[in-house]
N, C-alpha and C positions, 0 to 999 in steps of 0.2 A: 477601452478594451472591450471587445465583444465577449460574450459568455462562451467558454470553451466547450467543445464537444464532450469531453470527459473531465471529471473531477476525481482525483485519486487522493484518498486519505490514508495516511500511514500512522498507526498508533506509535507514538514515541514514549508513551508511559508517563507523561508529565502529570503531576498532581496539582491540585489547586494552589499549593504553595510554590509551584514552579519546580519542585524537586523531581529529579528523574528517578523513577522507581518502576517496579513491575516487570513481568516476564518479557514483554515486548522490548523494553530497554535492555534488560539483562541478556537477551538473545540477539542483540545487535541491530534492532530496527533502525536506530538513528544512523548507524553506519551504512545502511542500504539507501538512505535518502539521496545522497549525492549520485549514487549509481542510477537510481530511478530517474532523477532529473536529467542526467546525461543521456540515458536511453530515450527519454521523451524527445529531447532535442535531436539526437542522432537519427531517430526514426521519423522526425518531422510530424509527430503526433500533436493534435490540437488538444492538449491536456494541461490541467493545472494540478500541481502537486502541493499538498498541505500536510504538514506533520501535526498531529493532534495530541491532546491529553488522552487519558485512559478511555478506551472504548468498551470496557467492561466485558471483554472476551479473553481474559487472561489464560484460560486453559487452552486457547488456540493461538496464542501469541508466537511470533509477531503477526499482527493483523493488518491487512490492506483492504480498503473498501473502494469500489469503483462505481461512480455515479455517472449518468443517470440510470444505469442498469440496476444498481443496488446490490451488486455481487459482493459478498463478504468472503475474503480469502484468509485462511489461517495457516500457521506454521510456515510463513514466508521467511525463510531463514537464509537464503542464498541468492546470489545473482541469477542462478539458473531458475529458481522459483519465480523471480521477478520477470525474467525473460519469458517464461511459460505464460504468465498472466498477460504481459504486453503483447505477445504473439497472438493470444486468443482475442484480445481486444481488437487488434488489427484485422482479424478474420471475422469480426462480429460474433465471436463465440465466447465460451466460458472455459476457464481452466478448471475442469471438473475435479481433478486430483486435489486441488488446494481449497475448494469451495467449503465454507462452513455450512453444515446442514441447518 
């Protein structure tokens, strides 16, 4: 497999023990993962999606990070928020409203 154009990380709040905790998990980040994967496929995006352990940005959870741009997005709580980020990615832009400063 060739390296994808984008790597999207979604904080799922896993702790070292494997236990699901944290704001990202409590606010439904894990429930958005299948939606994000479906949108990546439907849009034909060259992107790899990875759920992660805690990204230490709990005050901004749920958190989604897009590489190689290095954009950190916070309060990604709905499918509409995900769409805003993916739309921006497709336009080579940034979803300013959700960007973590």
